[in-house]
C-alpha positions as semicolon CSV with decimal commas, in nm:
position;residue;x (nm);y (nm);z (nm)
1;M;8,101;-6,722;-3,111
2;A;7,954;-6,414;-3,265
3;S;7,802;-6,142;-3,054
4;S;7,484;-5,982;-3,172
5;S;7,222;-5,752;-3,029
6;T;6,945;-5,887;-3,249
7;G;6,929;-6,260;-3,199
8;S;6,697;-6,451;-3,428
9;S;6,595;-6,660;-3,130
10;F;6,435;-6,350;-2,986
11;H;6,194;-6,386;-3,276
12;S;6,149;-6,754;-3,209
13;S;5,806;-6,905;-3,184
14;A;5,846;-6,933;-2,809
15;L;5,867;-6,558;-2,777
16;A;5,633;-6,480;-3,065
17;A;5,360;-6,665;-2,878
18;H;5,406;-6,432;-2,579
19;G;5,069;-6,280;-2,492
20;T;4,864;-6,519;-2,706
21;G;4,773;-6,752;-2,421
22;E;4,983;-7,027;-2,580
23;E;5,310;-6,971;-2,388
24;G;5,299;-7,330;-2,260
25;V;5,223;-7,464;-2,607
26;H;5,508;-7,274;-2,774
27;S;5,769;-7,317;-2,502
28;S;6,073;-7,534;-2,552
29;P;5,954;-7,862;-2,706
30;V;6,199;-8,060;-2,493
31;A;6,309;-8,025;-2,133
32;Y;6,651;-7,871;-2,077
33;R;6,902;-8,142;-1,990
34;V;7,126;-7,878;-1,834
35;R;6,945;-7,595;-1,658
36;P;7,006;-7,248;-1,808
37;L;7,257;-7,141;-1,540
38;E;7,422;-7,480;-1,477
39;Y;7,697;-7,472;-1,735
40;E;8,074;-7,416;-1,729
41;P;8,275;-7,211;-1,805
42;P;8,050;-6,918;-1,718
43;V;7,967;-6,648;-1,972
44;Y;7,892;-6,304;-1,829
45;C;7,671;-6,038;-1,980
46;H;7,746;-5,664;-1,980
47;C;7,572;-5,641;-1,638
48;K;7,849;-5,870;-1,498
49;R;7,597;-6,147;-1,425
50;K;7,615;-6,505;-1,545
51;A;7,411;-6,521;-1,865
52;P;7,166;-6,812;-1,893
53;R;7,215;-7,046;-2,187
54;W;6,894;-7,103;-2,380
55;I;6,797;-7,314;-2,679
56;S;6,657;-7,142;-2,986
57;W;6,350;-7,302;-3,141
58;S;6,309;-7,049;-3,419
59;S;6,271;-7,178;-3,774
60;D;6,608;-7,024;-3,866
61;N;6,809;-7,176;-3,579
62;P;6,630;-7,478;-3,429
63;G;6,820;-7,645;-3,145
64;R;7,099;-7,387;-3,149
65;R;7,209;-7,267;-2,804
66;Y;7,272;-6,903;-2,711
67;Y;7,342;-6,674;-2,416
68;T;7,148;-6,362;-2,329
69;C;7,116;-6,126;-2,033
70;M;6,889;-6,270;-1,765
71;R;6,716;-5,933;-1,730
72;R;6,698;-5,854;-2,103
73;R;6,320;-5,808;-2,098
74;D;6,328;-5,614;-1,769
75;G;6,574;-5,339;-1,856
76;G;6,892;-5,545;-1,848
77;C;7,168;-5,513;-2,104
78;T;7,151;-5,611;-2,471
79;F;7,406;-5,893;-2,441
80;W;7,334;-6,180;-2,678
81;E;7,575;-6,445;-2,809
82;W;7,557;-6,781;-2,987
83;H;7,708;-7,081;-2,808
84;D;7,690;-7,316;-3,108
85;G;7,801;-7,260;-3,463
86;V;7,557;-7,239;-3,753
87;T;7,383;-7,567;-3,837
88;R;7,502;-7,664;-4,182
89;C;7,289;-7,975;-4,220
90;E;6,957;-7,866;-4,375
91;W;6,805;-8,211;-4,325
92;L;6,874;-8,197;-3,951
93;K;6,737;-7,842;-3,936
94;E;6,416;-7,950;-4,114
95;L;6,385;-8,254;-3,888
96;L;6,415;-8,038;-3,575
97;I;6,156;-7,794;-3,710
98;D;5,918;-8,079;-3,800
99;M;5,956;-8,236;-3,456
100;R;5,914;-7,897;-3,285
101;D;5,597;-7,829;-3,486
102;K;5,460;-8,177;-3,410
103;I;5,524;-8,132;-3,037
104;W;5,358;-7,791;-3,043
105;A;5,060;-7,934;-3,235
106;L;5,028;-8,214;-2,977
107;R;5,046;-7,959;-2,696
108;R;4,771;-7,752;-2,863
109;E;4,562;-8,068;-2,904
110;N;4,627;-8,162;-2,540
111;L;4,529;-7,810;-2,432
112;H;4,212;-7,833;-2,642
113;L;4,127;-8,175;-2,497
114;T;4,197;-8,053;-2,144
115;D;3,966;-7,756;-2,203
116;S;3,706;-7,991;-2,352
117;I;3,728;-8,217;-2,046
118;A;3,689;-7,916;-1,817
119;D;3,384;-7,799;-2,016
120;T;3,235;-8,149;-2,010
121;R;3,294;-8,174;-1,635
122;A;3,124;-7,838;-1,584
123;E;2,827;-7,954;-1,794
124;L;2,817;-8,283;-1,603
125;D;2,826;-8,100;-1,270
126;Q;2,542;-7,876;-1,390
127;M;2,340;-8,179;-1,504
128;L;2,403;-8,356;-1,171
129;F;2,295;-8,044;-0,984
130;Q;1,977;-8,019;-1,193
131;G;1,916;-8,393;-1,148
132;R;1,948;-8,356;-0,771
133;Q;1,706;-8,064;-0,777
134;V;1,454;-8,268;-0,980
135;E;1,504;-8,565;-0,746
136;Q;1,448;-8,342;-0,442
137;A;1,134;-8,191;-0,599
138;L;1,004;-8,541;-0,683
139;R;1,076;-8,658;-0,327
140;L;0,877;-8,363;-0,191
141;K;0,588;-8,443;-0,428
142;L;0,608;-8,808;-0,327
143;A;0,595;-8,709;0,041
144;E;0,291;-8,489;-0,033
145;K;0,120;-8,772;-0,223
146;D;0,202;-9,017;0,057
147;A;0,046;-8,774;0,306
148;E;-0,262;-8,737;0,080
149;L;-0,282;-9,114;0,044
150;A;-0,258;-9,161;0,421
151;A;-0,531;-8,897;0,472
152;L;-0,752;-9,065;0,209
153;G;-0,689;-9,405;0,371
154;E;-0,790;-9,268;0,710
155;R;-1,097;-9,106;0,557
156;L;-1,189;-9,437;0,385
157;R;-1,156;-9,624;0,717
158;R;-1,375;-9,363;0,883
159;F;-1,634;-9,396;0,602
160;D;-1,623;-9,775;0,635
161;K;-1,693;-9,743;1,009
162;E;-1,971;-9,495;0,941
163;R;-2,117;-9,730;0,678
164;V;-2,113;-10,019;0,925
165;V;-2,280;-9,797;1,186
166;L;-2,533;-9,680;0,924
167;R;-2,611;-10,041;0,824
168;I;-2,658;-10,138;1,185
169;T;-2,879;-9,834;1,239
170;I;-3,086;-9,913;0,927
171;L;-3,111;-10,278;1,026
172;T;-3,216;-10,178;1,375
173;C;-3,480;-9,943;1,233
174;I;-3,608;-10,216;1,001
175;C;-3,623;-10,460;1,290
176;V;-3,809;-10,207;1,506
177;C;-4,052;-10,130;1,221
178;V;-4,109;-10,501;1,153
179;G;-4,156;-10,560;1,524
180;M;-4,411;-10,279;1,546
181;L;-4,593;-10,412;1,243
182;I;-4,609;-10,755;1,391
183;R;-4,752;-10,621;1,719
184;T;-5,016;-10,425;1,544
185;L;-5,137;-10,721;1,354
């Protein structure tokens, strides 16, 4: 196990993505089978704390495990040490890199699709809101038209009554005039 203060895993894609908004996309492509602090025998950093064991996913050392100070980014010590030896099988190294890249591409696609679904849901919610507003406006117009129709219906009934009264009045006048004519003759 060689000790080094400049681990190539520190330049891994997982850390290179830091600050790009793709931390979840470029994190470890597989779940840790053993959590970073659940290993034996313990390895201690210069701070006298148990160093977590991580997996490098850099292109130079894919799948290779290493130890580093838990507080390295927050002012801890510079402890850094490989757990595994150098991978000598280039085919296996290329396979791990290809699988890592495929997983990261699928995560990016999933993130894009999730964002697209969220955008579509927002558009759908907006369309539903606008549809409800149009429906409410149409219901108000319909209520107004129903009120106008009821008023016109009432007015028509009143005119029909007035027409009947007018006919009776005209008929009565005609009868009176005819009766007066007959008397004068």
